C-alpha positions as CSV (number, residue, x, y, z in Angstrom):
1,M,-1.6,-39.0,-9.1
2,I,-4.3,-38.2,-6.3
3,E,-1.9,-39.5,-3.6
4,Y,0.6,-37.3,-4.9
5,I,-1.7,-34.2,-4.9
6,M,-2.3,-35.4,-1.1
7,T,0.9,-35.5,-0.3
8,R,1.9,-32.1,-1.9
9,I,-0.8,-30.5,0.1
10,E,0.4,-31.6,3.3
11,Q,4.0,-31.1,2.5
12,K,3.0,-27.4,1.6
13,I,1.6,-26.6,4.8
14,L,4.5,-28.7,6.8
15,N,6.8,-26.4,5.2
16,F,5.0,-23.1,5.2
17,I,4.6,-23.9,9.2
18,D,8.1,-24.7,9.4
19,G,9.6,-21.5,7.0
20,S,7.6,-19.4,9.1
21,G,8.1,-20.8,12.7
22,L,4.9,-21.0,13.6
23,L,4.6,-24.0,15.9
24,V,7.6,-24.9,18.2
25,P,7.5,-28.0,20.8
26,G,5.1,-27.1,23.7
27,D,2.6,-25.0,22.2
28,K,-0.9,-25.6,23.4
29,I,-2.7,-24.5,20.5
30,L,-6.7,-23.3,20.5
31,V,-8.2,-23.8,17.0
32,A,-10.9,-21.5,15.8
33,L,-13.5,-24.1,14.8
34,S,-16.7,-22.8,12.9
35,G,-17.2,-26.5,11.6
36,G,-16.8,-25.2,7.6
37,P,-13.9,-26.9,5.5
38,D,-11.1,-24.6,6.2
39,S,-11.2,-25.0,10.1
40,V,-11.8,-28.5,10.0
41,F,-9.1,-29.2,7.6
42,A,-7.2,-27.2,10.1
43,L,-7.9,-29.0,13.0
44,Y,-7.5,-32.5,11.2
45,F,-4.0,-31.6,9.9
46,L,-2.7,-30.1,13.4
47,N,-4.1,-33.7,15.2
48,K,-2.7,-35.7,12.5
49,Y,0.5,-33.8,12.9
50,K,1.0,-32.9,16.8
51,K,3.3,-35.4,17.7
52,R,5.6,-34.3,15.0
53,Y,5.4,-30.9,16.4
54,G,4.7,-31.7,20.4
55,I,1.8,-29.4,20.4
56,E,-1.2,-29.9,22.3
57,L,-5.0,-28.7,20.9
58,S,-8.1,-27.9,21.9
59,A,-11.4,-26.2,20.0
60,V,-13.2,-23.4,20.2
61,H,-16.5,-22.7,18.4
62,F,-18.6,-19.6,18.4
63,N,-22.2,-19.6,17.9
64,H,-23.3,-16.4,15.9
65,G,-27.1,-16.9,16.8
66,L,-27.3,-15.5,12.8
67,R,-29.3,-18.8,11.3
68,G,-31.4,-20.2,13.8
69,K,-31.1,-24.1,13.7
70,E,-28.3,-24.0,11.3
71,S,-26.1,-22.2,14.0
72,D,-26.9,-24.8,16.6
73,D,-25.9,-27.6,14.1
74,D,-22.8,-26.2,13.2
75,E,-22.2,-25.9,16.9
76,N,-23.3,-29.9,17.5
77,F,-21.1,-30.9,14.6
78,A,-18.1,-29.1,16.1
79,R,-18.6,-30.8,19.7
80,E,-19.2,-34.2,17.7
81,L,-16.0,-33.7,15.7
82,C,-13.9,-32.8,19.0
83,A,-15.2,-35.6,20.6
84,T,-14.2,-38.2,17.6
85,L,-10.9,-36.7,17.7
86,D,-11.0,-37.1,21.7
87,L,-9.8,-33.0,21.8
88,P,-11.1,-30.6,24.3
89,F,-13.9,-28.5,23.1
90,I,-15.6,-25.2,24.3
91,S,-18.4,-23.0,23.0
92,K,-19.8,-19.6,23.4
93,K,-23.0,-18.0,22.0
94,I,-22.4,-14.6,21.1
95,N,-25.2,-12.0,20.0
96,V,-23.7,-10.6,17.1
97,R,-26.7,-8.5,16.1
98,K,-26.9,-6.6,19.5
99,Y,-23.2,-5.8,19.4
100,A,-23.6,-4.6,15.9
101,R,-26.5,-2.2,16.6
102,E,-24.7,-0.9,19.8
103,K,-21.4,-0.4,18.0
104,R,-23.0,0.7,14.7
105,L,-21.1,-2.0,12.8
106,S,-22.0,-4.1,9.8
107,I,-23.0,-8.0,10.7
108,E,-19.6,-9.3,9.2
109,E,-17.4,-6.6,11.1
110,A,-19.3,-7.4,14.5
111,A,-18.9,-11.2,14.1
112,R,-15.3,-10.4,13.5
113,K,-14.5,-8.5,16.5
114,L,-16.4,-10.7,19.0
115,R,-14.7,-13.8,17.4
116,Y,-11.4,-12.3,18.2
117,K,-12.0,-10.7,21.5
118,N,-13.4,-14.2,22.8
119,L,-10.6,-15.8,21.2
120,D,-8.2,-13.9,23.6
121,I,-10.3,-14.3,26.4
122,F,-10.4,-18.3,26.3
123,A,-6.8,-18.3,25.0
124,H,-5.9,-17.1,28.3
125,K,-8.3,-19.3,30.2
126,L,-7.2,-22.4,28.9
127,N,-3.5,-21.2,28.9
128,C,-3.0,-21.7,25.3
129,S,0.2,-20.1,24.0
130,K,-1.2,-19.8,20.5
131,I,-4.6,-19.4,18.7
132,V,-5.0,-21.0,15.1
133,T,-7.7,-19.2,12.5
134,A,-7.9,-21.3,9.2
135,H,-7.6,-18.8,6.8
136,N,-6.2,-19.5,3.3
137,L,-4.8,-18.3,0.2
138,S,-8.1,-17.4,-1.2
139,D,-9.4,-15.5,1.8
140,N,-6.1,-13.7,1.6
141,A,-7.1,-12.6,-2.0
142,E,-10.6,-11.5,-1.1
143,T,-9.2,-9.3,1.7
144,I,-6.9,-7.3,-0.6
145,L,-9.2,-6.7,-2.8
146,I,-12.1,-5.5,-0.4
147,N,-9.3,-3.5,1.2
148,L,-8.3,-2.0,-2.4
149,F,-12.0,-1.1,-3.3
150,S,-12.1,0.8,-0.2
151,G,-9.0,2.8,-0.8
152,A,-6.6,1.3,1.6
153,G,-3.2,2.0,1.8
154,M,0.0,-0.3,2.0
155,Q,-1.0,-1.9,5.0
156,G,-4.4,-3.1,3.9
157,L,-2.6,-4.5,0.6
158,S,-0.4,-6.5,2.9
159,G,-3.2,-9.0,3.2
160,I,-3.6,-11.3,5.9
161,P,-0.9,-11.6,8.3
162,V,0.7,-14.8,9.1
163,R,1.6,-14.1,12.6
164,R,-0.3,-11.0,14.6
165,G,0.5,-11.3,18.1
166,N,-0.3,-14.9,19.2
167,I,-2.7,-15.6,16.3
168,I,-1.3,-18.0,14.0
169,R,-2.6,-19.0,10.5
170,P,-0.9,-21.8,9.2
171,L,-3.2,-22.4,5.9
172,L,-2.3,-19.3,4.5
173,G,0.1,-21.5,1.8
174,I,-2.8,-23.5,0.3
175,S,-6.2,-22.5,-1.6
176,K,-9.7,-23.4,-0.8
177,T,-9.6,-25.5,-3.7
178,E,-6.7,-27.8,-2.4
179,I,-8.3,-27.6,0.9
180,T,-11.8,-28.8,0.0
181,G,-10.2,-31.5,-2.4
182,Y,-8.6,-32.8,0.5
183,L,-11.4,-33.1,2.7
184,E,-13.4,-34.8,-0.4
185,K,-10.9,-37.4,-1.3
186,E,-10.4,-38.4,2.8
187,K,-14.3,-38.1,3.4
188,I,-13.8,-36.0,6.0
189,G,-17.2,-34.0,6.4
190,Y,-17.9,-30.3,7.0
191,R,-20.6,-27.7,7.5
192,T,-21.4,-25.3,4.7
193,D,-22.7,-21.8,5.8
194,S,-25.5,-21.0,3.7
195,S,-25.0,-17.3,4.1
196,N,-21.7,-17.7,2.3
197,L,-23.7,-19.1,-0.7
198,T,-25.1,-15.4,-1.4
199,D,-23.9,-12.6,-2.8
200,D,-24.9,-10.0,0.2
201,F,-21.6,-9.3,1.9
202,K,-18.9,-7.6,0.0
203,R,-16.4,-10.8,0.6
204,N,-19.2,-13.1,-0.9
205,F,-19.5,-11.0,-4.0
206,I,-16.1,-11.0,-4.7
207,R,-15.5,-14.5,-4.1
208,H,-18.3,-15.4,-6.4
209,R,-18.4,-13.0,-8.9
210,I,-14.9,-11.2,-9.4
211,L,-12.4,-13.9,-8.5
212,P,-13.9,-16.7,-10.5
213,L,-13.5,-14.3,-13.6
214,V,-9.9,-13.3,-12.8
215,R,-9.1,-16.9,-12.4
216,A,-10.7,-17.8,-16.0
217,K,-9.7,-14.7,-18.0
218,L,-6.4,-13.3,-16.5
219,N,-4.7,-15.6,-14.2
220,P,-5.7,-18.9,-12.8
221,S,-3.2,-18.7,-9.7
222,V,-4.3,-15.4,-8.9
223,D,-4.5,-16.7,-5.0
224,E,-0.8,-17.5,-5.1
225,A,0.5,-14.1,-6.8
226,M,-1.5,-12.0,-4.9
227,F,0.0,-13.9,-1.9
228,R,3.5,-12.9,-3.0
229,S,2.4,-9.5,-3.7
230,S,1.0,-9.1,-0.2
231,K,4.0,-10.0,1.3
232,N,6.3,-7.9,-0.7
233,F,3.8,-4.9,0.4
234,E,4.4,-6.1,3.9
235,S,8.4,-6.3,3.8
236,E,8.2,-3.0,2.3
237,M,5.7,-1.3,4.6
238,K,7.9,-2.8,7.3
239,F,10.8,-0.8,6.0
240,N,8.5,2.6,5.3
241,N,7.5,2.1,8.8
242,R,11.0,2.2,10.0
243,A,12.0,5.1,7.9
244,A,8.5,7.2,8.6
245,L,9.2,6.7,12.2
246,Y,12.8,8.4,11.9
247,F,11.3,11.1,10.1
248,V,8.6,11.9,13.2
249,N,11.3,11.7,15.7
250,R,13.5,14.1,13.7
251,Y,10.6,16.4,12.3
252,C,7.9,16.4,14.9
253,S,7.2,17.2,18.2
254,E,4.8,17.5,21.0
255,E,4.4,20.8,22.4
256,N,1.7,22.1,25.1
257,G,-0.8,19.2,24.1
258,S,-0.4,20.1,20.6
259,L,1.9,18.2,17.6
260,K,4.2,20.5,15.8
261,I,5.5,19.6,12.1
262,N,8.6,21.1,11.1
263,L,7.9,22.1,7.3
264,T,11.3,21.3,6.7
265,L,10.2,17.9,6.0
266,A,8.1,19.3,3.1
267,D,11.4,20.2,1.6
268,L,12.6,16.6,1.8
269,F,9.5,15.3,0.0
270,D,9.0,17.5,-3.0
271,G,6.8,20.0,-1.3
272,E,4.4,17.5,0.8
273,I,4.2,15.6,3.7
274,P,4.0,11.9,2.9
275,G,0.6,10.4,4.6
276,L,2.5,7.4,6.3
277,I,4.6,10.0,8.3
278,L,1.4,12.2,9.2
279,K,-0.6,8.8,10.0
280,M,2.2,8.0,12.3
281,A,2.8,11.3,14.1
282,L,-1.0,11.4,14.8
283,Q,-1.1,8.2,16.7
284,S,-0.8,9.8,19.7
285,E,-3.8,11.4,19.5
286,P,-6.7,9.4,21.3
287,G,-9.6,8.4,19.4
288,H,-8.4,9.9,16.0
289,Q,-8.5,8.0,12.7
290,F,-6.0,9.4,10.2
291,G,-7.6,9.4,6.6
292,Y,-7.1,10.6,3.4
293,D,-8.9,14.0,3.7
294,D,-6.6,14.8,6.4
295,Y,-3.6,13.9,4.6
296,I,-5.2,16.2,1.4
297,K,-6.0,19.3,4.3
298,I,-3.0,18.9,6.0
299,N,-0.9,19.2,3.0
300,S,-2.8,22.2,1.7
301,L,-1.6,24.5,4.1
302,I,1.8,24.1,3.2
303,L,1.9,26.7,0.3
304,K,-0.8,28.9,2.3
305,Q,-0.1,31.9,4.8
306,K,0.9,31.9,8.2
307,G,-2.4,32.0,10.5
308,R,-4.3,29.7,8.2
309,R,-6.3,26.8,9.9
310,V,-8.1,23.8,8.5
311,Q,-10.6,21.5,10.4
312,L,-9.4,18.1,10.3
313,S,-11.3,14.4,11.0
314,G,-13.1,14.4,14.5
315,D,-12.2,17.4,17.0
316,L,-8.4,18.2,15.7
317,F,-7.6,21.3,13.6
318,A,-4.2,22.3,11.9
319,F,-2.6,25.5,11.6
320,R,-0.2,27.2,9.3
321,E,2.9,29.1,11.7
322,E,5.8,30.5,10.3
323,N,8.0,27.5,9.6
324,E,5.7,24.7,11.2
325,I,2.3,23.1,11.0
326,R,0.8,22.7,14.4
327,I,-2.3,20.4,14.9
328,G,-4.2,20.2,18.0
329,R,-7.5,19.8,19.5
330,K,-10.5,22.4,19.1
331,K,-10.8,24.7,22.1
332,K,-14.0,24.0,24.0
333,N,-16.1,26.6,25.8
334,P,-14.6,29.5,24.1
335,D,-17.1,32.1,25.7
336,L,-16.6,30.4,29.1
337,E,-15.9,33.1,31.9
338,L,-14.9,32.0,35.5
339,T,-15.2,34.4,38.6
340,L,-12.2,34.5,41.1
341,T,-11.8,36.0,44.3
342,I,-8.9,36.4,46.7
343,N,-7.5,33.7,48.2
344,S,-8.8,31.1,45.9
345,A,-8.0,29.4,42.5
346,V,-9.7,27.8,39.4
347,K,-9.2,25.4,37.2
348,F,-10.0,26.7,33.4
349,G,-9.3,24.0,31.0
350,S,-5.9,22.3,31.9
351,R,-4.5,25.3,33.8
352,S,-4.9,26.5,37.4
353,I,-5.0,30.4,38.1
354,G,-4.8,31.8,41.8
355,I,-4.9,35.0,43.6
356,E,-3.6,35.4,46.9
357,L,-3.2,38.4,49.5
358,S,0.5,39.2,49.9
359,G,3.2,40.9,52.3
360,K,5.6,43.2,51.0
361,E,8.2,41.2,52.4
362,N,7.5,38.2,50.4
363,V,7.4,39.9,47.1
364,K,10.3,38.2,44.9
365,F,10.2,39.5,41.1
366,G,12.1,36.6,38.9
367,D,11.8,35.6,35.3
368,D,9.2,33.3,36.0
369,K,5.9,34.9,34.0
370,R,3.6,32.3,36.0
371,I,4.0,34.0,39.1
372,E,3.1,38.1,39.2
373,Y,2.4,40.7,41.9
374,I,0.0,43.7,41.2
375,S,-1.4,46.4,43.4
376,G,-5.1,45.8,44.8
377,D,-5.9,49.0,45.6
378,G,-9.2,50.3,44.4
379,L,-9.6,46.9,42.7
380,A,-13.1,44.5,43.1
381,K,-12.7,41.6,45.1
382,E,-14.1,39.4,42.3
383,F,-11.9,38.9,39.3
384,T,-12.7,37.1,36.0
385,V,-10.8,34.7,34.0
386,R,-11.7,34.1,30.2
387,G,-10.1,33.7,26.8
388,W,-9.4,36.7,24.9
389,R,-11.5,38.1,22.1
390,N,-10.9,39.9,18.7
391,G,-10.5,43.7,19.6
392,D,-9.3,43.5,23.5
393,R,-7.0,45.8,24.5
394,F,-4.8,46.5,27.4
395,K,-1.8,48.6,28.4
396,P,1.2,46.3,28.7
397,L,3.5,46.7,31.4
398,G,6.5,49.3,30.7
399,M,4.4,50.9,27.6
400,K,2.0,54.4,28.2
401,G,-0.3,53.7,25.3
402,Y,-3.1,50.8,24.7
403,K,-2.3,47.9,22.4
404,K,-4.5,45.3,20.8
405,I,-4.5,41.7,22.6
406,S,-3.9,40.0,19.1
407,D,-0.7,42.6,17.9
408,F,0.9,41.9,21.2
409,L,0.6,38.4,20.7
410,T,2.4,38.5,17.4
411,D,4.9,41.0,18.7
412,L,5.9,37.9,21.4
413,K,5.8,35.3,18.4
414,I,2.9,33.4,19.8
415,P,2.1,30.8,17.3
416,A,-1.4,31.4,15.6
417,S,-2.0,28.0,16.9
418,G,-0.7,29.0,20.7
419,K,-3.0,32.1,20.5
420,K,-6.2,30.1,21.1
421,D,-4.9,29.1,24.6
422,I,-4.1,32.4,25.8
423,L,-6.2,33.5,29.0
424,L,-6.8,37.0,30.6
425,L,-7.5,38.1,34.2
426,L,-9.8,40.8,34.4
427,N,-11.2,43.5,37.2
428,R,-14.1,45.6,36.6
429,N,-13.5,44.4,32.8
430,H,-9.9,45.8,32.4
431,I,-7.4,43.4,31.4
432,V,-5.1,43.1,34.6
433,W,-2.8,40.2,33.3
434,I,-2.4,38.1,30.2
435,I,-2.1,35.0,32.2
436,G,1.6,33.9,32.1
437,L,2.8,36.7,29.7
438,R,2.4,40.3,31.1
439,I,0.4,42.4,33.9
440,G,-1.0,45.8,32.6
441,E,0.9,48.9,33.2
442,D,-2.0,50.3,35.4
443,F,-1.8,47.4,38.0
444,K,2.1,47.6,38.9
445,L,3.5,47.9,42.4
446,S,4.2,51.3,43.3
447,P,5.8,52.5,46.9
448,K,2.5,54.0,47.3
449,T,1.1,50.2,47.2
450,K,-1.0,49.5,50.3
451,T,-2.9,46.1,49.1
452,I,-0.6,43.4,47.3
453,Y,-2.0,40.6,45.5
454,K,0.3,37.6,44.1
455,L,-1.3,36.0,40.7
456,W,-0.3,32.5,39.7
457,T,-0.9,29.9,37.4
458,R,0.1,26.5,36.7
C-alpha cells in the first residue's frame, strides 16, 4: 500500500508537469530552496527526474535573518543538501525588516517581494530559463481564503498561477500532507520554520485554525476542490479580460490627458459600468490602484447631473459630462500666476505660451486658435498667465457686451472636466485672450494699430 502511495504521488506530479507543459528539454532550472519540506521535496523530485526531462538544476537560498541562528542553520542545511546531491548552490542574505520599514510593508509581504526580486536577478545571472517555487495545493487554498477575506476580485480567487512568466510551480497538483508523507517515508530530512508554528501571521491562522475545521466538518478534499474552483475562475477571468478590453477599446478613449468613458457603456450593463472595465481602462494611470471605492464613486455619477464631480483614490477625480464621464488628475497650483513679457515664453503645466512682436506683413489669420494677433497699443509690457476663476468676465471678439467666462465656456460646449485647464492671458487685469479659444474685442487689430503682438500656445 505504501509503495502504491509513493508511486501515485510521483505520477501525479509527472502528469501535472506534462499536462501543463512546464518543462522542456534543455531547460535550466533555478529552485528556490528554503530548506522546508516543500522546497526540499521539489529539489529531490526534479533531481530524480532531471534525465527524464533533460534539464539542469541549480538552487538558491535566501537568508531572511529573521530568526537569528535558526536562519543561519537553514542556510547551512540547504548548502549541505545541494552538496549531497552535487547541485550548484548559491545563497544571499536579505534584510527583510529594513525593507519592510522603508516600504511600509508587513514582514510577510516584504520577504515575498525581496525573494521574487532576487530570484529574477539570480536566474538572469545563472542563465536559467525557469524558476521553480514549491507552492502546493494547500498553499493555494490558503491564498484563496486570504484573498477572499481581503475582498479580492476574481483574480484573487484564481489562486496561485501554475505559470507566471518564467516562474513555474510543479507541486500545485499535490497537498502538503502528501509532501510530508513522502519525505518521511523516504527518510529525507528538512527544516521546520518555527515562525510557521504560530498564528502570528494571517496565513498561519488560516492554515492552523480555519482549514483543519473545513477538512474535518465540510470537505476533507477541500484543497483539491478549491484548486479546481481557482482554475475555473482563472479560465473565466481570461475570457472576462478579453471581453473587458473589447469594451474599453470601443467606449473609452484618452483626450488631453484624461480618460473619457462613453455612458452608452452603462446602458449595456443595466445602468452601471462593470468594475473590471473601469480597472482595465484606468491601468494607463501611473501609480493608481483601482479599488472598490473607486468603482462605487464612478458609478454614482451616472444618475447625477452634468458638472458633478467625485474624488477618487490618489489624485484622480471623475467628472459627469453630458454623455460621458471623464477621469483625470487634480489640477495643481490653481492660483499660480506667471509673468510674461514681449518676445518670451512661459511654461504653465504642460502648455507653453508666448508673445512676439510682429509686423503687419507677418499677420496671417487662419483657423488655428493656438495663434492670435492683437493690438499692443497702450498695453503694459508685462502680461499675466493664470487659470480662470469664478466671476471672471471679458468681452469676446465680435461682441459688444461682457460675458462670464463660465458662460462662454458652456456656450462652446467645453466639458466640465476640460474647463479646469482653461488659461487666461491678462494685461493690467483685463482678459486679453482665453488661451487657445478667443481674444477680447478690445484687443483686436484695426487699421490704426501701430504695435502688433503675436500670441501663441502649444
